[in-house]
N, C-alpha and C positions, 0 to 999 in steps of 0.2 A: 503493501500499501504509498501510492506518495503520501508528500506532505500537504498535498492538493486534493486528495482522498480525504482527510478529515474534515468530519463534518464543524460546520460553524456553531462554534455556542453564544448562543443566542440574545442572554446575559448579561456575558464582555459586550458584546460588540453592540447593547444596548451603555453598556456603562461604558465604554467606548466614546462613544454619540453623546451621552450626557455629557460626559467633561469636556467635548468642546463645546456644546452650546453656553456652559458655563465658564470659560472660557473666552468667550464671543459677550456676553452679558459681560464679564471680568472688566474687557477693555474699553465695551460702550460707554460702561456708566463712568473711567478714571477719564476717559477724553472726553467724554459729557463735563461731568468735574473742571477738568483742563482751561478746556474752554469760555464752563460761564465764568470759571473762578479769573481766569486773562481777561475775561470782557468787562467784570460785571464788577471783580473784586476787590476795584480801589472805589466803587462807589459805596460799598455797605462799610461806610461811618458815618461818624456823625458831624462832619468837618462838613464834608458831601454834601449830607442831605440838608444840611444849616445854610450851603450857600445856593442851596435849587429851594426853597425855606416861601416864594410865595409863589412859583411854580408849580408847587405840586397844592396848594392849597386850591388854587385857580381850575387843577384841573380838577379835584374833588368835585365842584361846587358847581362845577358841565360836567359832568361823568358821576353819578356818584353808589349806583351800583355797576356796573366797568370796574369803579376801583376798588371797591369788595371784594370785587373777582378777582383782578387780576393782584392783589396785595394775596388773598388767601394759595393763591397758589403756585406765586413764589415765594412766602415762607413753608410751603410742604417741600418747594426744589432745592430750600437753602438748608431744609432741617434734613430730607429723605437722602441730600448725596453730600449731606457732607460739609456743610463750607464753613466756611468759618460767617459768622455775621448775623448768628440767629438771637443774640441776645441786644445788637446795635438794631434790628428790626422792632422788637418787643418794646422798645423804648421810642423810638420814631413811631410806633402802628401806636402807644397808648399819647404820645401828640396828637396823632392827622385823626384818631376814629374816636379820641375819648373813652372815659372809662367804660365802660359796657359795651359799645361797641369793642372797644379792641381789643379786654377778654374774651368777645365771645369768637370775636376771630383767633385770636391769638391760641385760647382754648386749645381747637377744635384745630385747626388748622399744624399746631405742632407738635400734636396725637397721632396728624394723619402722615405727619412728615417722619417719623420716630415709625410705625408702624412699616411703613418704605424702607425705612436703613434695616429695621428688624428681620423682613420681606427678601432683602438683598440679602442679608446676612445669611441667615438659612438655606436659602439656597445656595448660593454659591462655597460654601464654606462648611454649612454643619457636617456633611456625610462622610468627606473625608474627615474634621473631627475624630466623625466617632467610630468610620473605618482604623483609624489608626488608634488609637486608645480605647477603644470599648472596654473592655476590662475594666480595665481603672478605670472609666466612669460610670461603670454599672448604675455604684454606690449610690453617686452624684446626685445620678439622675432622677435617679427612688426618693435620694431626699431630697429633691429641689420640685418635681410634685406637690410636695408638703409644704415647702419651704420657702418655696417661689416667689411666689407674690408681697407676704410679706419682703421676705428680698428686696424684689423691684421695688418697690412700693418708700425703703428705709434707703435705697442708692438714688432715690429720684427726689429726695427732702433734703441729701447734701451735694452744697453746691460745688464742693471741692471734686467732685466725681464726674466729669466730663457727660454731656449726654449722648457725644457720638460714640463711647465706649461702652456703655454701659446698649443704648439700641444694639450692635456691634458687638461684643457678648452673647447677653441677651439673644441672641439670634440662633447663637448655639445650646440651648439651655431646649430639655424639653418642654417650656412654659407656653402654651397657647396663644393664637391670634387674641379670642376676642378676653383672656385675661390678661396682655399683656396693655392691650389698647383701653380697654380698663381701670387697670391699675394707674398707671401712668398718666392715664389723663385724670386721674385724681393727686396723682403722687405731684403730678408739673403745676396744679395749680395755686398752691400759695407762691412758689417763686412766678409764678405767671402774675399774679395780685400784685407783686411788690414792683416787678419792673411798669406793668402796663399803671398804675397807680405812679410811681418817679412820671412817664410821660405825659402822662395824662394833668400832669398838676404846674410844669412848667409852663412858663409863656410860649417860651423860644425855643427850638432845637439850640440853637446855638446858646443859650443858657446850661444845654447838657452838653455841647459836645465841648464846653469849655471845664466846668465841674462833674460831669458823671451825675452819680445816682447822691452824692452832695448835695447838688442843686438841689435835692429836694430832701433827703438824712442829712441828720449831722454822722459825724463817725461813730460816738456810742450808740443811737439810734440802729448804724448800718449791721453791729459785733454784734447790739442785743437777736438780733432778727437771722443772723449768721445765726448766735446759738440754739435759738427757737428752731427753727430747722434742721437742727443737726436730732437736739432731743427728742424730736416731733419727728425726724425720718427713724431711728434706735426707740422708740416705746412701739410698736409692735411685735420688734425681735422681742422684749425685754419681755410681751405680754405671753408672745406665745411660749420663752422658751420657761420661763415662770410656769404656768400650766404644764407643760410636761412635765417639767418636778415635779408641783404638786399632785398631781393627777396617784402620783402610785399613793401615796402619800394619805389622801382623801376614799381612797378603797379601803387601806384597812380600818 
């Protein structure tokens, strides 16, 4: 029997095809991020928005619905592709749309973008990670199915952990998409409220460009907010662990 007489393994062929699809998607994502950042990256700063302040206001008055839709898509694109500038956009949207509309827009757009990044990470990398470290990760996966939502909620509330890292890492875990969505929606809400409030409280983008969050909050207040977020993020895990240790005692 020659080598050409051996039957082709359909699973191996499917795996090879899937690998090429993932490489193509990865290349497209990288190319898109590079092009978007090259074209618009310099514009995602407060100084640039301050320079165009009057133009932005005029365009919003003339096209309110169109502006809201474009702003939503831009935020999803920036967060979904992990392009730097999300915090700046949140401040600008607070100033541009006001507190209520800005909070509604950013809350849902940030979650949608985070879910896009989460799904991209899962599609591109999870199978490879699981295949290589499957035996070592089995126990972790079982534990994460129970503790995952609490862990995700805690990470969302701790500002020191970059959101794009959370999205990418969570895509490698067995957490469900729906769970990722609603936990992220709740976990990112406090931080979104702070940034939107800061943006909506300043009279102009110029003051934000010059002072940042200190245009609204004092350094002491910012420190208190940061500590409150950390404590709030740790609370679910503390309660979860306390219940785990208390359950055997209660049974006795």
